[in-house]
N, C-alpha and C positions, 0 to 999 in steps of 0.2 A: 506685367513686363513691358518695357519699352522697347519698341521696336526701333532700329537703327535705320537711318535713311542713307540709301546707297550714295557713293561718293560722287561729289559733283553736281548733287542736287540741292535746291535750297526752298525754304518755305516762301510759298508767293507773299508778297508784300501787301499789307492791309494798305487800302486806299488812304492817302493824308488828308486830313481835314482840319479845319478852323471853325471853331464855333462859337455863339454867343447864347447867353440866357438870361431869363430875369422873370420876377414874379411879382404882381402888385395886388394887393387887397381889395382894389377897386374903391369906388365913391359910396358905396350904399351898403357894404358888409363891414361887420366888425371883426370878423376873422378871416384869415386866409385859410380856405381848406383845400387848396391845390399842393400837390408835391410834384417832384421832378427829379429824374435821374439823368446825369450824363457822363458818359465814359467815353474812351477812344471810339468804340464802336456801337454802343448802345445808348439810346435817346429815348428817353418818354415822359409823358406827362399825366398826370391821375387828378380828376377832379372831384373831391368827397363830397359827399352828401349825407345827411343825418340830423341828428338833434345836435345841441350845442356842443362843439368839439368834436363830435363823433365822426363826422366828415373828414376831419384833420387827422384823425386817427386812422379810417379807412385807407384814404389816400397815400398817408407815410407808410403804412405797412404792405401796400401794394407795392410801390416802389421799391421798397426794401426787400421783400421776397424777389422781386426780378432783379436787382443788383446784386445780391447775394448768389443767387443761381449763377448769374452770369461770371460773378468773380470765381466760384467753384470750378466752372467749366472752362476758367482761363481764357474767357472770351469766345471760345469756338462752341457754338450753340446751332442746334437745328430747330425747325418747327415744331417738333415733339419737347425739345427742352423748353422752349419758351411756353408751350402748353402746360408743361408740368410746373413750371415757375407759377404760372398763373392760378393752377389748381392750388397751389401751397399758399398763395396770395389769399384765393378766396376762404380757403379753412382759416387763415389766420384772423382775417376781419370778422368773419362769423363767430368765432371764439370769443374775441376781444370784443365785440360790441352786441354780443347775443343776437345777430343777425337783424340789429336795429340801423344799421348804417351800412353805405356802399360807396363805390366808387366807379368812374368811368377810369379808362386807361388807353393810351393810345401812342404809337411810337414806332421805331425800327431798331432793327439790328442788321450790322454788317455781316454776312456769311458768302462762304464761297458758293459760285455758281455752280449749278449741276446740269449737266447736259442730259436732258430728258429722253433723249433719242438712245445714247449709248450707256446711260446710267453713270458716267463718269464726270469728273470735275475738271473743265478746262483750266489750264494752270493759270493764275495770274487773273483770273476773271472774278468778279464781284457782285453781289447783288444785296439790295435792300430786302429784309424780311419785314414787311408792315404788319402790324397787329393792332386791333381796335376792339374796344368794348364802350359801348354808351357814344356821348357825343363829342369827347374830344377827338381832335382831326389829326392827320398828316397830309401834306402836301409836299409835291415835287416841282420845282422851277425848272424846265429844261429848255434850254434856248429860249428864254423869256416866255415861255406860256406855262401858267401855273396849273398843274393837275391835282385835282382831289384823289388821294389814293385810299381813303377810306368813307365808309358810307356810315352816316349816323344811325345809331339804335334808338330812335326818338318817335314821339308820336308826330311830330311836325313833318319828320322826314317822310314818315307813311302816308300823310295826307298829301305832300307834296308829290310822291311817287304816284299817286292815285289821281293826281290832275286836280285834287279839290283846293290847292292853295299854290300860290308861285313862289320861287325861291326868294323873292324881297319880302313876301309875307312871313316868311318862317321867321324872321327878325321879331316883330311885333306880335305874333301870334299868342293867345293866352296859354295854350299849352305847351309853349316853346321849350319850358323846362322839364317835360314830363319824359323820363327815360324808359325805353323798353328793356334794357339791358344792362347792368351792373355787376361789377364784382363785388362779392359779400352779402348781396341782397337779392330777393327774389327768386324765381325759379329757373329764370332765363339769364346765363351770364357769358355763356360761350365766345371765346373770340373768334371775328374773321381775320384770315390771314390773306396775303399777297405778296407778290415779289415785282420789284423792278431793278433793273440793271444798273450799276452804280458807274457813272461816267463823270471825269472832270468837268468842272464848270457847273455842276448841278448845286442848287440850294435845297436842301430838305428842312421843310418847317413843321413842327410839331407844336400845337398849342390847344389850350382849353376853350371850353364854348366863352369865357369872357373876351376872348379876341374875335372868334367867327360871329359871335352875336350881335358885335357892334359895326364890324366892318364887313363888308362883301366882299367876295373872291376877288372882283375887279379891283377894289380898292387896295388888298393885300397885293396883288402882283404889282400893281403900281408902286407901292413901297418896295417890294423886294427886287425890281427891276431897277431903282434909283441910283445903284452904284456904290451904296456905302458898305463898310464891312459887315461883319456877322454881328458884333454887338451894337454897334450903331443902329443896325437894322431893328434888332430886338427892340432896343430902347424906343426907336421911332413908332414902331407897331404898338407897343405898350401904352405910350403917349396918345396915340391916335385913338385907340380903345377908350381912353379915359375920356378924352374930347368928346368922343361921341356918345357919351353917357355913363360908363363904368359901371354897369350895373350889377357886374359880377368880379369875382377874382379873376385875373387874367395872367396867364403863364404861358411863356413862349420860349421855345427852343429853335436855333436857326443853325444848320451845320452846312458849312461849304466845302464841296470836294475840290481840293487844288490840284491833287495829282494821284 
């Protein structure tokens, strides 16, 4: 049964965004095993891994399960919903590839902000619900400052956290491609979740490690702050990743919150 809204009330308006996106096979790979999904409120990138073409299957199934779940919910999702979509993705990948392929997945979906003290939703307030598995990343540019919203599930991240290597050394370390969590493969795949307030002027960046493995956060921030629109900025980021080596597939989504 559908409940009727009291007279004089309106649904809070979802933040208006403009976005750009792009994907490139890179300079050293034969296949592009990245996949991505872009909707009005859901943005995600998956980076597949496995045997020949299996990584492409895994990443495609991951974003497909996420997009189908989002569409069935008409865009109104919670953290529990997203986790359920990811459970579905994990099952689909294991069945389709006999657990021989997996994928990273990172992104964000716009959700209504919840007042944690009163348990109520403040009218017209929105949050990014960020999710991450593996080493694809989600960032937020706020007032010119680049904030990484996700933590890599990788061996080099663990080495850096323990002080054994620096952030700069992560780019060239021989274990840089070893992932500790992935959808569809291994024993550990659970997603990390976090939230951030949606405000006009923000830029949300979601990217596979084909970008972050070639450019430092400072280099990415400089490009994001250069004043180009979303699609021009995406194209520039991909171009710079290729100029710095293009060792992997590179996929980028950039979302500008305009109002």
